[in-house]
N, C-alpha and C positions, 0 to 999 in steps of 0.2 A: 410773859414776853411784853416788853414795853411797846406803847403805841407807835413810837417813832421808828420801829424796825423797818429797815429798807434793804431789799435784796435784789441784786441784779441777776436776771434770769440766766444769762449766758454762763454765769459762774456756778449755777446749779447743775449744769449738764454733767452727768456721770457721778455726781455725789452719791455716797452710800446713804441708804435709808435704814434706820434701826427702829426696833420696838422699844418700849420702856425698859426692858431687861438688858438691852444692849445687843440683842441678837439681830443679825443682818436680815433685812426684809428684801432689799433689792437696790437698784440704782435709778436715779432720776433720769428720764429720757426727754421730758418736755413739760411745759406748763400750759394748762388749759384756761383760756379766758373767754368771757362773753361780753358782747357789746349790747347796749340797750338805749333806746331813745329816751327812756325815763330816768336814766342815770347819767351823771356828768362824767363819771370815771368807769372804765371797763372793770368788770369784776373778775378776780382770779378765783376759779371754783375748785381747782385741784391740780394734782400732779399726775403725769403718766410715768409709772414706775415699772421698770423691767425686773421681774421676779424670777425665781428658779424656773428653769425650763425655757428661759427667754420669752416668757409670756409678758405682754405689756398690759398692765391693769391700771385702773383709775383709783387714785387715793384722794378723797375730798380734802380741801384745806381745813375743814372742821376737825379732821383727824390728825392734823399736823400740829404738834405741840412745841416744836423748836426748829429753827433754821439757823444754825450757828456753828462756828468752829469747823467748817468744812464737812458737815453732816446734817442730815434731816432726821428728826425724831418724830415718830407717830405714836398714836394710841395703841398700835399693834393690831387693830381691827382692819383687815384688808380684804376686800371682796376680790376673790381670785378669778372672777369672770374677765375675759379679755376686753380691753378698752375698745370702745367703738365711738368714734367721733360723731357728734350730732351736728345738724346743719347750722345751728346758731353758735357753734363753738369754733374758736381759732386756737391753733397751736403756735406758741411764741417762737420756738426755735425752728420749727418746720415751715412756718408761714410768714411770720411778721418781721424777722430779721432781714435786712436789706430791702425792706419795703420803702418805696418812694413816698415821702410825705410833704405836706406844706405846713410851714410854721408861721403863725401869725406874729406881727411885730409887737414887742412889749413896750416900746417907747413911741410917742407921737413923732411922726415924720419918718420913721423907719418903714421899710417895705417888707412884705412877706417874702420868704425864701424857701427853696426846696432843700430837702435833706434826705439822707439815706439812713435808715434805722440800723444802728450797730448793737444796741442793747435796749432792754426794757427793765425799768425798775418797778418792783411791786412793794407795797407797804401794807402793814397790818393796821387797820383803823377800827378800833373796837373789836368785834368778833369777825369782821370781814377783812379779806385781803383785796386790794385794788391795784390796778395799774396807775401809778402816780406820775412817773417821769419817763421820758424817752431820751436816750442818749443817741444823738445822731451826728452825722458829718454833713456840713453844708456842701451843696453842690452848685456849680455854675454851668449853664448850658452854653457850649461854644461850637461853632461850625467846624466840621472836619472836612477832609477831602470828599468830593462828591456832594450829595445833597443831604447826607445824614448829619444829625447833631449828636454830640457826645457830651457826657456829664463829667466834669472835672471835680474831684473831691477837694474840699477845703478844710477849715478848722472844725473841731468837734465842739458840740454844745450839749448841755443837759437842759431840757425844756419840760415844762409842765404838759401833761397829756391834754389838758383843756385848751392849750394853744395849738394843738396839732389837728390837722384834717388829713384824711387819706389813709389813716392807720387801718381802718376796717376794710378798705377796698383795694383789691389787687389792680395793678397797672402794669403795662409793658415795662420791662426793665426791673421788676421786683425780684425778690430773692432768687438767686441762681440755684439750679438743681445741685450744682457742685457743693454749695454751702450746706444744703440739706443733707447731702450724702456724708459730709464731714462729721455731722452729728451722730452718724450711725456706722462709722468706718470700722468699728470693732465687732460688728454683728456677723454671725454666720450667714451664709447665703440664704438659707431657708428663712431665717428671722428677718433679714432685710427684705426678702420677698413679701413677708407679711406686712411690713411697714408700707411698702409700695402698694400693695393691694388695698390698703386702707386710705390711700390718697384719692383725690378726685381724678377723673379721667384726664383732664388737662395736665394736672401735675404729674401723673404717671408718664404721660408723653414727654414732658420736659425732663424727667429723671432718665428715661430711656435714652434720650438724645445725649445726656451727659455721661453715660456709661460707655466704656469701651466694649467692643463686640464680644469678647470672651466673658466679661462679667455680666453683660446683658443676657448672653446665652445661658449662663448658669442660673440667673434669676428667673428667666422665662420657664426653665424646667421645673421651678418650684411654685409657679403661679397657677391659679385656676384657669381652665380652658378659655373662658370669656376674656380674662385679662390678657392672656397670651395673644389671642386673635386681635384684640383691640390695639395692643402695643405694636405687633408686627405689621398690621395694616396701616398704622400711623407712620411707619418709617418710610423713607425713600426706598423704592423697590430694590435698588442695587444694594443698599445697606441691609435690607431685610434678607437678601440672599446671603450676604456675608455672615449675618448672625446665625442663620440656619446652618451654614457650614461649620460654625463653631459649636453647635449643640451636639449632644449625643444623637447618633442616627435614629434611634428608636423614638426619642422625644421629638426630634425634628419631623419625623414622619407622622407622628400623632398630631402635631400642630398643622402640618400641611393638609392632613385629612379633614381638618375643620374648615378649610378654605374652599371656595368655589373651584371647580376643575380648571377654569381658564387662568385663575390666579396661581394655582399650583404649577401649571405648566410654565407660566412666565418666570416664576421664581426658579424652577428647576433648570430652565434654559440659561439663566444668569449664573448659576452655580458652576464650579469647576466640574467637568464631566466625571472625574473619579469620586467627587463628593456627591454628585447627584445620583449616580448609578445605584448605590445602596438604598437610597431613599425610594427610588422608583421600584426596586424589588420589594421593599417593606410595604409599600402602598398596595401591592397586589394581594397581601394576606388579610384575612379577617382579623380585626383587632383583638378578638377573644381567642386567638390561637397562639401557639408557640411562635409561629412566624411573625405575627403581629406584635408580639411582646418582646421579641429578641432585639439585642443590639448586634450590629455587624462588626464592632470593633473591640472584641475581647482580646486578651493576651494570647497570641498564637505563636508557636515556635515549631521548628522542625525537630525530628527525633535526635539529630546529632548535636543540637545546642547543649551547652553544659549547664549544670545546676547553677554555677556562678552567673552565667548570662541570664538565666531565668530570674534569679533573685534581683539582679540589677534592673530588669524590666519592671517587676512588680513593685520595686521601691520608688519608681518614678511618681512625682507628686501629682501629675495629671491623670493618673490611673485611678478610677473610681474604686473605693474600698471593696465593694462587692466583686468587682472584676479582678482586683489584685489577689483575691483568695485562690484563684485557679488559673493554671496554665493549660491551654488546649493544644495538644500535639497532633500535627497533621503532616501529610506529605505536601511538597510544593505543588502549586503556588501557595504562599502563606497569607494571601489576602482573600477574603470571602468573595465568592465560594472557593474554598481551598481544594487541594487534592484530597485523597482519602483521609478520613478522620481516624486517628489511631487510638486516642484515649485522652485522659486528662491527668494532671498532677496537682495535688493540693499543696498549698504553701507549707503546711506542717511537714509534709514529706520532703519538700525541698530543703527545709532547715535541718533535717536529720541525715542528709546524704553528703558525701564528700563533694566539694565544689567542682572538682574536675570531672565528675561522672556525667554522662549524657542523660538528658531527661527521658530519652527513649527507653532507658533501662529501668525506669521507675514508674512507667505509665500505668494508671489504673484503668484496666479494660473491663471492669465489672459493672460500670454504669452504662446502661443502655441509653443511647441518645434519643431525643425526641424527634418525630417527624414534624415538618413545618405546620401541618394541619392539625396537630394535637390540640384538643380543646383546653381551655383554661383549667378546668377541673383536673385533668390528667397532669398538667404541668404542676399544679399545686400539690397534688398527691405525691408526685415523684420527688419534689424538693423536700417535702415533709418526711417521706419514707427513708430517704438516704441522708437526711440532715445536711443538705447542701445549700449553698447560697447562690449557685449558678449551675445551670443545666445546658448541655450541648444540644444544638438543633442541626439536623442533617437533611439532605435531600435523598431521594430514592437511590441514588448512586453512591451514597455514603460520603458525599462531600460535605464538609463543615460549612454551615451557613451563618451561624452566630450563636449567641448564648442568651438564655433567659435568666435574669437575676431576681433574687427574692424581692428587691425593692420594686421592680416592675410588676411583679405579681401583686404585691400589696396595693399598689396604685389602682389596680383593677378590682380587687375584692373589697376595698373600703368603699363607703358611700361616695357617690360622684362629687359631692360638695365638701369632702373631708378637708381639703386645703383651706377652705374659707373659714372653717371653725368659728362661725358666727354665733353669737348668743344675744338674745334680747334680754336686757338687764334693766333693773330699776336702781338708780344710784341712791345710796343713802347719804 
């Protein structure tokens, strides 16, 4: 590779990474750089690459043999341990783009000016890769209505990194969380949650503010408890209540249980009464019981509903896959706690029956529902014994209270820190 090779980092985002045989390794998600007081140029030390299973791993630049033709070629030796950002490292796409910098004048008589970073150019010099150029847009500060100042964007310039100050230091107005999220808009919720988990506390708060309530609710459900509490308590209390309403009831109740009683009650008071009521019930159960594990919003239908209606409900995109596998049939009312629980119907049975038939005619009454105080061990054994992904939970009067799904059980039988999936690694 010639020494003059220059690559703009924004163009690397999403590029495929291959080994020498042409087999795909993954996709580029970011570039890792370090700043040093002893070096004039920041050093590019590696790539963050998303590999199979959506794991983000670190690939040192010493293992990159080519960056050309819309692809990255490596030696094929990739450490599959999850990437963990160190304190002296910066991520170009996640942190440096849109950073506000000051550019020194190149001609006598000129004045320094502010700019907003739009891209970073890295070059290979000998065996090392360095940050050599900054592509930025000039800004001018102008008064707006009131006392605030606004930055107006002007012409774009490509400047040497030696002429730039402020690239290493965050300032108010730096990269918007929306820009960061654009770089990861193709990730599944669980994988985006992992990205957010790896951010600093301040950055997590900024990202949370940029997400809509539904997306933030989905991400909170995938984060470790500490991150959930940190993000929720950092929100305006009214928005926090809105986000809790958007979460699955069992996950929202688990999160509320981590908060002081006074804060719990404040949030519940701000929620709509029909949204708060299920959470209050769930909070009364021990978390290691069927009642503490269950969700209060499974698919519930009356016995007169047709097979066609049932299939239409489970096809809805907002129904969790584990809940879409089973329809619970009850007497009215059909909101938990319902009337008498009659039984359940598996989706495979629904697919085998005429669409006009009532679900009451194909109810499976052979599955004994769980009492709300059933311990976790019993819940796990019942799911395993009958090869189910969801189990009904009833009260002593036989009213349906909710359903325990296999993913809820896995959350409780895996190690407490399983979501963090952290590894101490030594990079080669």
